[in-house]
C-alpha positions, -999 to +999 in steps of 0.1 A: -256+642-844-246+623-814-209+631-819-218+668-815-234+663-781-205+643-766-178+670-771-199+696-755-207+673-726-171+663-723-160+699-724-184+709-696-170+680-675-135+691-681-144+727-672-160+715-639-129+694-630-106+724-638-128+747-617-127+723-588-089+719-591-086+758-590-107+761-560-086+735-542-054+752-551-067+785-534-068+767-500-034+774-485-015+748-464+005+756-433+042+759-433+047+759-395+028+745-364-004+764-354-006+783-387-039+767-396-061+747-372-090+728-386-120+723-363-154+707-364-182+695-340-197+661-343-230+650-326-253+646-310-242+611-303-253+586-277-249+602-243-219+589-223-222+578-187-210+613-176-234+632-199-212+641-229-232+642-263-208+659-286-172+661-294-152+689-311-120+680-330-089+702-336-064+692-362-031+709-370-026+714-407+012+713-405+017+686-378-016+666-382-017+665-345-053+658-335-071+665-302-107+654-294-126+672-267-158+658-254-185+684-247-219+683-232-235+710-253-225+729-285-222+760-264-191+745-248-171+748-280-157+782-270-141+768-238-127+739-257-112+760-285-098+785-261-082+758-239-068+740-270-052+770-285-037+784-253-023+750-245-008+745-280+006+780-281+026+774-249+037+740-261+049+752-295+060+786-283+041+800-312+009+819-319-022+806-335-027+822-369-059+809-385-088+787-374-105+769-403-141+760-395-176+756-409-205+781-405-221+761-375-239+782-349-215+770-322-186+787-341-204+818-352-211+828-316-197+862-308-178+850-278-153+828-298-151+853-327-143+881-303-117+860-285-100+852-318-100+887-330-084+899-297-056+874-301-051+881-338-063+847-350-080+849-383-112+828-390-114+810-422-151+800-428-161+771-450-192+781-470-226+767-461-233+733-476-196+728-488-181+704-461-152+697-485-138+731-477-133+719-442-123+685-455-096+675-430-118+681-400-148+664-417-127+633-425-114+631-390-149+631-376-159+603-401-129+583-390-139+587-353-176+579-356 
């Protein structure tokens, strides 16, 4: 009787692994600079001497170039993202294409969403409670803290 249980359990584990592999394959990778930019906010942390409590990270999917911007409030993410994207676009002489981020309130703000829409930048949301979908930015934050 035990032998009947193990294959069913083994089969379900195998199906889970295959499903996870299929989900990971669906996430595309960049083929040029600025095609996909991963971003995430980390904090609150201990306040620095000049009042910064958070940082936001930007990571290019193609180049793996990372930028960390210290911010005082989560509401400052819009300015940091706008400055980063404009600076990179002028440096690489290319347009930003996709911003991959989580569903944090600092990103869902209409100001940043509207700015991205005006510039033709697509927003790739990671689903709630699935940080692995924004894994590169999450790993960068873990490395930094």
